[in-house]
C-alpha positions as a LaTeX table, in Angstrom:
\begin{tabular}{lrrr}
\hline
Residue & $x$ (\AA) & $y$ (\AA) & $z$ (\AA) \\
\hline
Unk1 & 0.00 & 0.00 & 0.00 \\
Unk2 & 2.80 & 2.36 & 0.88 \\
Unk3 & 4.54 & 1.52 & $-2.38$ \\
Unk4 & 1.40 & 2.42 & $-4.32$ \\
Unk5 & 1.18 & 5.77 & $-2.54$ \\
Unk6 & 4.85 & 6.49 & $-3.16$ \\
Unk7 & 4.51 & 5.55 & $-6.84$ \\
Unk8 & 1.44 & 7.80 & $-7.19$ \\
Unk9 & 3.24 & 10.70 & $-5.50$ \\
Unk10 & 6.28 & 10.28 & $-7.76$ \\
Unk11 & 4.04 & 10.20 & $-10.83$ \\
Unk12 & 2.28 & 13.35 & $-9.69$ \\
Unk13 & 5.61 & 15.13 & $-9.10$ \\
Unk14 & 6.91 & 14.06 & $-12.51$ \\
Unk15 & 3.73 & 15.24 & $-14.16$ \\
Unk16 & 3.92 & 18.59 & $-12.39$ \\
Unk17 & 7.61 & 18.94 & $-13.24$ \\
Unk18 & 6.87 & 18.15 & $-16.88$ \\
Unk19 & 4.15 & 20.80 & $-17.02$ \\
Unk20 & 6.43 & 23.39 & $-15.45$ \\
Unk21 & 9.26 & 22.50 & $-17.82$ \\
Unk22 & 6.91 & 22.71 & $-20.79$ \\
Unk23 & 5.74 & 26.16 & $-19.65$ \\
Unk24 & 9.33 & 27.29 & $-19.17$ \\
Unk25 & 10.33 & 26.14 & $-22.64$ \\
Unk26 & 7.29 & 27.83 & $-24.14$ \\
Unk27 & 8.30 & 31.07 & $-22.43$ \\
Unk28 & 11.84 & 30.79 & $-23.80$ \\
Unk29 & 10.54 & 30.12 & $-27.32$ \\
Unk30 & 8.23 & 33.13 & $-27.08$ \\
Unk31 & 11.27 & 35.32 & $-26.37$ \\
Unk32 & 12.66 & 34.39 & $-29.79$ \\
Unk33 & 9.37 & 34.64 & $-31.71$ \\
Unk34 & 9.80 & 35.74 & $-35.32$ \\
Unk35 & 6.74 & 37.37 & $-36.99$ \\
Unk36 & 5.58 & 35.85 & $-40.26$ \\
Unk37 & 6.00 & 39.24 & $-42.00$ \\
Unk38 & 9.82 & 38.88 & $-41.98$ \\
Unk39 & 9.92 & 35.52 & $-43.77$ \\
Unk40 & 11.47 & 32.16 & $-42.83$ \\
Unk41 & 15.11 & 33.20 & $-43.39$ \\
Unk42 & 15.39 & 34.84 & $-39.96$ \\
Unk43 & 15.68 & 32.02 & $-37.39$ \\
Unk44 & 14.05 & 31.88 & $-33.99$ \\
Unk45 & 16.70 & 32.94 & $-31.46$ \\
Unk46 & 15.69 & 33.63 & $-27.83$ \\
Unk47 & 19.22 & 34.89 & $-27.07$ \\
Unk48 & 18.80 & 37.64 & $-29.65$ \\
Unk49 & 17.03 & 39.80 & $-27.10$ \\
Unk50 & 14.32 & 42.40 & $-27.78$ \\
Unk51 & 13.82 & 43.36 & $-31.41$ \\
Unk52 & 11.62 & 45.67 & $-33.43$ \\
Unk53 & 10.12 & 45.03 & $-36.87$ \\
Unk54 & 10.56 & 47.59 & $-39.62$ \\
Unk55 & 10.47 & 48.01 & $-43.38$ \\
Unk56 & 13.59 & 48.35 & $-45.50$ \\
Unk57 & 13.00 & 51.61 & $-47.39$ \\
Unk58 & 14.45 & 52.74 & $-50.71$ \\
Unk59 & 13.95 & 55.64 & $-53.11$ \\
Unk60 & 12.03 & 54.90 & $-56.31$ \\
Unk61 & 11.38 & 57.15 & $-59.34$ \\
Unk62 & 8.04 & 58.90 & $-59.39$ \\
Unk63 & 7.10 & 60.49 & $-62.67$ \\
Unk64 & 9.76 & 62.17 & $-64.76$ \\
Unk65 & 11.81 & 64.02 & $-62.16$ \\
Unk66 & 10.54 & 63.02 & $-58.74$ \\
Unk67 & 11.23 & 60.26 & $-56.22$ \\
Unk68 & 9.33 & 58.60 & $-53.38$ \\
Unk69 & 10.24 & 56.29 & $-50.52$ \\
Unk70 & 8.78 & 52.79 & $-50.64$ \\
Unk71 & 9.26 & 49.53 & $-48.83$ \\
Unk72 & 12.05 & 47.60 & $-50.55$ \\
Unk73 & 12.03 & 44.29 & $-48.72$ \\
Unk74 & 12.43 & 41.06 & $-50.69$ \\
Unk75 & 8.95 & 39.82 & $-51.65$ \\
Unk76 & 7.52 & 42.64 & $-49.55$ \\
Unk77 & 9.00 & 41.27 & $-46.33$ \\
Unk78 & 10.00 & 43.27 & $-43.31$ \\
Unk79 & 13.14 & 42.86 & $-41.24$ \\
Unk80 & 14.09 & 42.76 & $-37.59$ \\
Unk81 & 16.43 & 45.15 & $-35.82$ \\
Unk82 & 17.80 & 44.53 & $-32.36$ \\
Unk83 & 16.21 & 46.97 & $-29.93$ \\
Unk84 & 18.47 & 48.87 & $-27.54$ \\
Unk85 & 17.50 & 50.39 & $-24.21$ \\
Unk86 & 16.05 & 53.50 & $-25.86$ \\
Unk87 & 13.80 & 51.37 & $-28.10$ \\
Unk88 & 12.62 & 49.35 & $-25.09$ \\
Unk89 & 11.82 & 52.46 & $-23.04$ \\
Unk90 & 10.00 & 54.04 & $-25.99$ \\
Unk91 & 7.95 & 50.86 & $-26.46$ \\
Unk92 & 7.05 & 50.79 & $-22.75$ \\
Unk93 & 5.93 & 54.42 & $-22.94$ \\
Unk94 & 3.85 & 53.72 & $-26.06$ \\
Unk95 & 2.25 & 50.75 & $-24.30$ \\
Unk96 & 0.97 & 53.21 & $-21.69$ \\
Unk97 & $-0.02$ & 55.71 & $-24.42$ \\
Unk98 & 2.73 & 58.15 & $-23.47$ \\
Unk99 & 5.37 & 59.88 & $-25.56$ \\
Unk100 & 8.93 & 58.64 & $-25.57$ \\
Unk101 & 10.86 & 59.98 & $-22.54$ \\
Unk102 & 13.78 & 61.06 & $-24.78$ \\
Unk103 & 13.92 & 63.26 & $-27.86$ \\
Unk104 & 15.34 & 61.95 & $-31.15$ \\
Unk105 & 18.45 & 64.12 & $-30.66$ \\
Unk106 & 19.05 & 62.70 & $-27.17$ \\
Unk107 & 18.63 & 59.13 & $-28.44$ \\
Unk108 & 21.04 & 59.82 & $-31.30$ \\
Unk109 & 23.58 & 61.23 & $-28.83$ \\
Unk110 & 23.34 & 58.16 & $-26.61$ \\
Unk111 & 23.80 & 55.81 & $-29.55$ \\
Unk112 & 26.72 & 57.85 & $-30.88$ \\
Unk113 & 28.44 & 57.57 & $-27.51$ \\
Unk114 & 27.79 & 53.81 & $-27.38$ \\
Unk115 & 29.12 & 53.22 & $-30.91$ \\
Unk116 & 32.19 & 55.35 & $-30.25$ \\
Unk117 & 33.06 & 53.50 & $-27.03$ \\
Unk118 & 32.48 & 50.07 & $-28.59$ \\
Unk119 & 34.62 & 50.94 & $-31.60$ \\
Unk120 & 37.43 & 52.22 & $-29.40$ \\
Unk121 & 37.37 & 49.22 & $-27.06$ \\
Unk122 & 37.45 & 46.79 & $-29.99$ \\
Unk123 & 40.52 & 48.43 & $-31.53$ \\
Unk124 & 42.84 & 46.08 & $-29.63$ \\
Unk125 & 45.53 & 48.67 & $-29.05$ \\
Unk126 & 47.41 & 48.78 & $-25.74$ \\
Unk127 & 49.91 & 51.23 & $-24.26$ \\
Unk128 & 48.94 & 53.98 & $-26.70$ \\
Unk129 & 49.58 & 57.58 & $-25.73$ \\
Unk130 & 48.93 & 61.04 & $-27.07$ \\
Unk131 & 52.70 & 61.52 & $-27.51$ \\
Unk132 & 52.53 & 59.27 & $-30.57$ \\
Unk133 & 50.53 & 61.95 & $-32.36$ \\
Unk134 & 53.80 & 63.86 & $-32.83$ \\
Unk135 & 55.43 & 60.80 & $-34.39$ \\
Unk136 & 53.21 & 60.42 & $-37.40$ \\
Unk137 & 54.69 & 58.55 & $-40.30$ \\
Unk138 & 53.43 & 57.47 & $-43.67$ \\
Unk139 & 51.45 & 54.27 & $-43.86$ \\
Unk140 & 48.18 & 52.77 & $-42.70$ \\
Unk141 & 49.59 & 51.92 & $-39.28$ \\
Unk142 & 49.99 & 55.54 & $-38.25$ \\
Unk143 & 46.56 & 56.38 & $-39.69$ \\
Unk144 & 45.00 & 53.62 & $-37.59$ \\
Unk145 & 46.74 & 54.82 & $-34.45$ \\
Unk146 & 45.67 & 58.40 & $-35.13$ \\
Unk147 & 42.06 & 57.25 & $-35.49$ \\
Unk148 & 42.22 & 55.29 & $-32.21$ \\
Unk149 & 43.68 & 58.25 & $-30.32$ \\
Unk150 & 41.17 & 60.62 & $-31.89$ \\
Unk151 & 38.30 & 58.39 & $-30.72$ \\
Unk152 & 39.79 & 58.33 & $-27.22$ \\
Unk153 & 39.95 & 62.11 & $-27.17$ \\
Unk154 & 36.33 & 62.33 & $-28.29$ \\
Unk155 & 35.26 & 59.90 & $-25.57$ \\
Unk156 & 37.16 & 62.01 & $-23.05$ \\
Unk157 & 35.36 & 65.15 & $-24.22$ \\
Unk158 & 31.96 & 63.47 & $-23.90$ \\
Unk159 & 32.70 & 62.11 & $-20.43$ \\
Unk160 & 33.97 & 65.49 & $-19.30$ \\
Unk161 & 30.66 & 66.97 & $-20.43$ \\
Unk162 & 28.78 & 64.30 & $-18.48$ \\
Unk163 & 30.68 & 65.27 & $-15.33$ \\
Unk164 & 31.71 & 63.35 & $-12.26$ \\
Unk165 & 28.81 & 64.30 & $-10.02$ \\
Unk166 & 25.16 & 63.46 & $-9.53$ \\
Unk167 & 22.19 & 65.40 & $-10.90$ \\
Unk168 & 20.37 & 67.75 & $-8.53$ \\
Unk169 & 17.06 & 65.98 & $-9.15$ \\
Unk170 & 18.67 & 62.75 & $-7.90$ \\
Unk171 & 20.43 & 64.31 & $-4.90$ \\
Unk172 & 17.12 & 65.75 & $-3.68$ \\
Unk173 & 15.82 & 62.23 & $-3.00$ \\
Unk174 & 16.62 & 61.46 & 0.64 \\
Unk175 & 18.34 & 58.19 & 1.61 \\
Unk176 & 15.36 & 57.32 & 3.81 \\
Unk177 & 13.09 & 57.55 & 0.77 \\
Unk178 & 15.31 & 55.49 & $-1.53$ \\
Unk179 & 16.32 & 52.88 & 1.11 \\
Unk180 & 19.97 & 53.25 & 0.13 \\
Unk181 & 22.77 & 55.68 & 0.85 \\
Unk182 & 24.36 & 55.02 & $-2.54$ \\
Unk183 & 24.08 & 57.95 & $-4.90$ \\
Unk184 & 23.67 & 57.51 & $-8.65$ \\
Unk185 & 26.34 & 59.36 & $-10.59$ \\
Unk186 & 25.54 & 60.76 & $-14.01$ \\
Unk187 & 28.44 & 58.92 & $-15.64$ \\
Unk188 & 27.26 & 55.55 & $-14.29$ \\
Unk189 & 23.68 & 56.31 & $-15.34$ \\
Unk190 & 24.75 & 57.08 & $-18.91$ \\
Unk191 & 27.01 & 54.02 & $-19.14$ \\
Unk192 & 24.38 & 51.55 & $-17.90$ \\
Unk193 & 21.69 & 52.83 & $-20.27$ \\
Unk194 & 23.76 & 53.65 & $-23.36$ \\
Unk195 & 26.59 & 51.09 & $-23.28$ \\
Unk196 & 25.25 & 48.20 & $-21.18$ \\
Unk197 & 21.70 & 48.37 & $-22.64$ \\
Unk198 & 20.19 & 48.56 & $-19.18$ \\
Unk199 & 16.92 & 50.20 & $-18.23$ \\
Unk200 & 16.28 & 52.88 & $-15.64$ \\
Unk201 & 15.06 & 50.12 & $-13.30$ \\
Unk202 & 18.37 & 48.29 & $-13.80$ \\
Unk203 & 20.19 & 51.44 & $-12.66$ \\
Unk204 & 18.04 & 51.63 & $-9.54$ \\
Unk205 & 18.58 & 47.95 & $-8.74$ \\
Unk206 & 22.34 & 48.23 & $-9.24$ \\
Unk207 & 22.46 & 51.00 & $-6.60$ \\
Unk208 & 20.14 & 49.30 & $-4.11$ \\
Unk209 & 17.22 & 51.66 & $-4.62$ \\
Unk210 & 14.88 & 48.74 & $-5.32$ \\
Unk211 & 14.54 & 45.79 & $-2.98$ \\
Unk212 & 14.52 & 42.23 & $-4.25$ \\
Unk213 & 11.07 & 41.29 & $-5.51$ \\
Unk214 & 9.80 & 44.89 & $-5.50$ \\
Unk215 & 9.16 & 47.30 & $-8.36$ \\
Unk216 & 10.82 & 50.66 & $-8.79$ \\
Unk217 & 9.00 & 53.77 & $-7.63$ \\
Unk218 & 7.64 & 55.99 & $-10.39$ \\
Unk219 & 9.16 & 59.14 & $-8.89$ \\
Unk220 & 12.62 & 57.55 & $-8.88$ \\
Unk221 & 12.26 & 56.54 & $-12.53$ \\
Unk222 & 11.16 & 60.07 & $-13.47$ \\
Unk223 & 14.09 & 61.59 & $-11.57$ \\
Unk224 & 16.60 & 59.41 & $-13.41$ \\
Unk225 & 14.94 & 60.14 & $-16.74$ \\
Unk226 & 15.38 & 63.85 & $-16.09$ \\
Unk227 & 19.02 & 63.31 & $-15.07$ \\
Unk228 & 19.71 & 61.25 & $-18.20$ \\
Unk229 & 18.08 & 63.82 & $-20.48$ \\
Unk230 & 20.20 & 66.58 & $-18.94$ \\
Unk231 & 23.38 & 64.50 & $-19.31$ \\
Unk232 & 22.66 & 63.73 & $-22.97$ \\
Unk233 & 22.00 & 67.42 & $-23.64$ \\
Unk234 & 25.35 & 68.33 & $-22.08$ \\
Unk235 & 27.08 & 65.70 & $-24.20$ \\
Unk236 & 25.80 & 67.40 & $-27.35$ \\
Unk237 & 27.70 & 70.49 & $-26.29$ \\
Unk238 & 26.75 & 74.17 & $-26.12$ \\
Unk239 & 24.62 & 75.59 & $-28.91$ \\
Unk240 & 26.38 & 78.60 & $-30.41$ \\
Unk241 & 23.90 & 81.16 & $-31.65$ \\
Unk242 & 24.77 & 83.70 & $-34.32$ \\
Unk243 & 27.48 & 83.57 & $-36.95$ \\
Unk244 & 26.50 & 80.10 & $-38.10$ \\
Unk245 & 28.54 & 78.76 & $-41.00$ \\
Unk246 & 26.45 & 75.62 & $-41.53$ \\
Unk247 & 22.75 & 74.77 & $-41.52$ \\
Unk248 & 21.28 & 71.74 & $-39.75$ \\
Unk249 & 18.04 & 70.15 & $-40.89$ \\
Unk250 & 15.99 & 67.47 & $-39.16$ \\
Unk251 & 15.83 & 66.30 & $-35.56$ \\
Unk252 & 19.03 & 64.30 & $-35.47$ \\
Unk253 & 22.03 & 64.77 & $-33.21$ \\
Unk254 & 23.94 & 68.04 & $-33.67$ \\
Unk255 & 27.74 & 67.92 & $-34.09$ \\
Unk256 & 29.35 & 67.30 & $-30.72$ \\
Unk257 & 32.89 & 68.46 & $-31.50$ \\
\hline
\end{tabular}
């Protein structure tokens, strides 16, 4: 009798474990879901992370001397683009019928900073110094070194504009209200969001402002959004009015150097 009860209990546990494993696998597969609009060539890949679907656009003739933009995907298909932290935050805002928390210029500045840092870190050059700028010689090697050092200088300029302190809107939040004495520096905020593809909530968790199993407070998220917007604006540099020698059209990122 005891054996029958034990066997029944084991069967029930195995059945429950199988259901849980099936649900877990279904959740993993859903993370790599590929819409039918993009075609079968793009494989299902849960490790790909968040993506957004878009059309590949191209310019086509219209009439005798005009052009128009049309979707140019093969067989009318769309494509997938990996979503970064700015895309994720914009999608979350749209889900709640709100505007994106960052302007197109601020997003472009954050992505420019990310691309510049990633390119510089992947250069694979060690023990380089600014003194080598005075030792330029003919050849691609010197050109490569000059480009690496130029990128490092640009990164230094951007990080100097970010500053080494914390935004006023963040410092105004008392430690008793945030449950942590750790302050969030602007540089760390920018790096987590722009380079590490983290969200505002990830920044709060990394600094102990959110307890395990709890959600971030809305006022803390808004404060960090304000701090990040101000940092991105500073990274774009001062806007010089009057005596302009160039014209800028569109809402993209202004020159930062």
